[in-house]
N, C-alpha and C positions, 0 to 999 in steps of 0.2 A: 741594454738595460735589462738586467735580470728580473724576472718576475716569477714568483712561485705561488701556484694556487693550492687548493686544499689537497689535491692529489697529484697532479701532473704539473711539470714545469711548462710554462706557456709564455708568450710574449704579446704585448699589444704593440703591433707595429705602428699603428697610427701615433702612438706616443713617442715611438723612435723618431718618426719624422717630425713631430712637434718639438722635440729637443732640438733638432737641427735648426728649425725656424727660430727658436729661442736664442740659441747661440749666435746665429747670423744677425739677429737683431741687435744683440749686444755688441758684436764686432762693428756693425755699421754705426752704432752710437759711439763707440770710441774712435773710430777713424774719421768719421765725417762730422761729428758734433763735438764731443768732449776733448779729443786730442787738440784740434785747433783752438778751441775757446779757452783751454787751460794753458795754452802755450807749449804743449808737448809736441805738436805737429806744426811745422813751419807753414805749410801751405793750407789755406782753408778751402772749404767746400760750401759757400754760402747758399747755393741752390738746393743742395741736399739737406743741409743742417736742420731746416724747420720740420722735416719728416724724420731725420735720424735721431732727433732728440727724444722721440718716443721709444727708441730701442732699449732704453734701460729697463722698460717694462718686461723685457724678455727674462729678466731675473725673477720677477713675480711669476711668470709662466714656469720657469724652472721649479719654483717652490711649489706650485700647484701639482706638477707632475710628480715631484719627489714625495709629496704626501701621499699620493695614490700608490706610487711604486713601492714605497717602503712599506706601507700598510700591507699591500699584497704580498710582499716578500716576507713579511713577518708571520703569515699564516702557517700554523703547524710547525713552526720552527723553535728549537731551543734558543736561548739567548746567545749561547756560544756560537752556534752556527751562523746566526744573524750577524753577530759582531765580526766574525772572521770574513764572512762574505762582503760585508761593508768595508773592512780594512783593506781586503784584496782589491775591491773595486776602486778604492780611492788612492791608496798610498803609492803603489808602484808608478802609476802614471803621474802622480804629483811629484814624486821624487825626481823622476826624469825631467819633467818639464821645468821644475823649479832649478834643477841643475843646470839645464840648457839656457835658462834665463839668466841665472848667475854668470855663466861663461860669456854670454853675449854682452851683458852689461859691463863686466869687468874689462873685456876687450875694447868695447866702445869708449869707456871711461868718460861718459857724458855727464856733466854736472847736473842736468836735469833728472838723471836716473841713477843716483850714487848707490854703491853697495860695497860690501867688504865681507871678509871671511866670517866674522862673528855674526853678521846678519844671515849668511848662509846657514851656519850652524843652528841659530835660533829658528830659521825656517824648516829645518828638518822635523820639527815638532808639529808642523802645520798651524802652530798657534804663536807665531813669532811676537805678536803684539803683547801677548801675555808676559814676555821676557823683555819688554820695553824696546823691541826691535821692530823696524818696519817690515811689512810683507815684501817679498822678493818682487811681486807684482801686485798692483792694486786690486786685481779681481779676486785675490784670495779671501777677502772679507766674507763673501757668500758661501764659500767652502767651509769656513769655520762655523757659520750658522748651520749648515747642513750637518756637520759633525755633531754639534750640540743636540740637534734633533734626533740624529741616530742614537746618541747616547741615551736621551730619555726613552726612546722606544726600547732599546736593549734593556734598560733598568726595569721598564714596565713589564716587558716579557718575563724577565727574571722573577718579578714579584707575582707573575701569574694574573696580572691585572689588565694587559692591553687588550686581549680579545674579549675578555669577560666584561669589562666596564668601559669599553671604547667610547660610547657616546657620552657617558657621564664625564670621563676624562676630557673630552673635547669641549663640553659645555664648561667645565671648570676653567680650562685653559682660556676660552674666549672670555669668561667673566673677568679673570685676572688680567688679561691683555687689554680689555676695554677699560678696566679701572686704571691701569698703569698709563696707557696712551692718552686717555681722556682727562685724567685728573692728577695722577702723582708724578708721572715722568721719571720714575726712578731708573737711573742707568743700570744698576746691577741686575734688577728684574728684567729690564729690557734685553740684556745680554743672556742672563741665565734661562729665561723663558721665551726668548725670541719674540717678545710681544708686538713688536712693530710689523712682523711678517707672519704671526700666527694665524690670521684669517686665511692665508693662502695655503699654508700646510694643512690646516683644518679642513678647508674645502676639499683638498686632495683626499685626506682620510675618509671624509664623509662620502665622497663620490665613490671610492672603493667599496664602502659599506653598502651603498645603494646598488652598485654593480653586482657585488657578490651575494648580497642577502635580500635585495629587493627594497622597494621605498617603504619607509615607515614615517608617521607623522613626526617623530622626534628627530630623525635624520633630516627631513625636509626643513623643519623649523630651524635647526642648527645651521643648515646650508644658507638659509636667508639671512640668519643673524651673522654668519661669518662674512658674507658678501657685504652686508651693510657696514660691518666694522672695517672692512677693507677700504671702503669708500672714505673713511676718516684717516686710517693709518697711511694712506697713499700721500698725504700731506707731509709726512715725515721726510720723504725724499724731496718733495717739492720745495720745502723750506731749506734743505740742505743745498739743493742746486741754486736757489736764489741767493744764498749766502756766499756760495764759493764761485759761482759763474756769473752772478749779476742778472740772471734770468732763468725762468722756469716755465713749464707748461701751465697756462691758466687753468684754474680748478675745474670750470665747466668741461673743457676739453679733456682735462686729465680723468674726469669722472666718466666721460664717454669711453676714452681709451681702456680705462679699468674694466669697464663692461665688456669691451671687445675682447680683452684678454681672457676673461672668464668664459665668454661665448666661444672663443676659439678652443679652449680646453674642454668645454662640453660637446662641442662639435667633434672633436677627435675621438671622444669616447663613444658618441652615437654612431660613428662610421667605423668603430673598431673591427667589425666583422667583415668589412669590405676591403681592408688593407692587409694583404698577406704578408706574413714575416719572411720575406725573401733574404737572400744573402746581401743584396744591394741595400735594402732597408736596415738590415743588421749593421752593416758597414757605416751607413750614414748616421745612425743612432750611435754607434760606437765612437766615431771620431770626434763627437761633440764635446767630450770631456777634455781630451788634450787641446782641441781648438780653443775652448774657453780659457784653458791655464795658459797657453802659449801666446795668444794673439796680441795682447795690449803692448807691453813695453818693447818686445822685440818688433812688433808691427810699427810702432811709432818710430823707432830708429831706422828701420827699413824704408819707410815712407820718406823720411827726411833725407836719406841717402839717394834714393831713386828718383824723386820728384824733379830735381834739378836736371837730371839726365834724360828722362823720358817723358816728363810732364806729370802733373799730379794725378790726372785721371787714369792714365796707363798705370802709374805706380800703384794706385789703389787695387786695380784688378790683378796685377802681378803679385803684390803682397798677399792679398786675399787668397789667391790660387796657391801660393807657396806655403802659407800656414795651414791650409786645408790639406795639402800634400804631406807636410810634415805630421799633421795629426792623423792622417791615415796610416802613414808608416808606423807611428808609435802604437797606434791601436793594433795594427795587423802583425807587427813583428816584436812587440814588447808586451802589451797588455794582454792579448789574446793567449799567446803561448804560456805566459806566466800564471794565469789565473787558476787554472785546475790544479797544477802541482802546488801552488801556494796555498790553496784552500785545504788540500790533502795534508800537507806538511804541518800547517798551523793547527788544524783540527786534531791531528794525531798528537801533536805536542800538547795540546790542552787536555786531551783525554789522558795522556800519560801523567800529567801534572795532577789531574784529578784523582786518578787511580792511586798514585803515590800518596797524595794527602789522606785518602780514605784509609789505606793500609796503615799509615802512621797513626791515625786516630784510633784504629782498632787496637793497634799494639799498645797504645798508651792509655786505653780506657780503664778507668779504676775498677778494680775487682771487688764485687760486693762481699762483705763479711757477714757471716751468720753466727 
């Protein structure tokens, strides 16, 4: 996870470890709860399911971390540099993991996980659903929301507004989100402004403001408001799970779990000076993105193939270790070597295009007549 401060590049290693915890929570949710109850995994894990059901809150934790990290990385950057860094961070890993998933699903030819070449082509955009095609893997929905968030941040940096009016922007976003989630329920607004998950991104943004600039009454009031709004927006997923799975976490327990998620995030920030950014921590944080992208459908197929041979419990650990290993290899031998050359190449191309545009504008500028 790349983080850029005002003057020097730095890392918050505690957030790298938190990303891994969030990713593993989502993996456990899919393997031990969602897969069996949705009929995608043949063997069930009834002893683990009551605990694994909470794992989907790992996505909320991801959004908290993202709000913090993206705000930090936007400090002192031009919008072009920010956009290039985000593209390079997301797309190469996505392209490889999505392609691997397509190949595995095509070979497996399982009716529970259908795919075809047109679906693959649509997924190259990272917004397959916008073209009326399903995502190659169900987890991609949260990546699409992340990209929407990045797009707004880039636009605000371009306008010179993100750093200058950060707290005002967050306040307006929370007001719109509260209005939409509590009263209007407009789907277009929900997608365009991420109103269901705005409180989590907003708390991340505000936490970065407090860490970088110190506490202020406005920031603290907005933090409380965002947390309180999150206590309402968490019912969005609760209702979805009740509708699709026939059960969901009871609201009192969900409220406590939501508080735990925020508490874990706050704790990671409080101990940030105690966790050194070692190579091991860098690796653990780095493999979380490919782990998140790879684990679900490939994991379901692998569990169904292995469980009859070695037992469901052994299959769980084998598949988990296998996707962790695959994620490490992608991070180490694909994402890491490509990142700096891609950033240099894309930045150079953008600068060249901008220079060519400026030269063209100068050549075609009207000459004043006297």
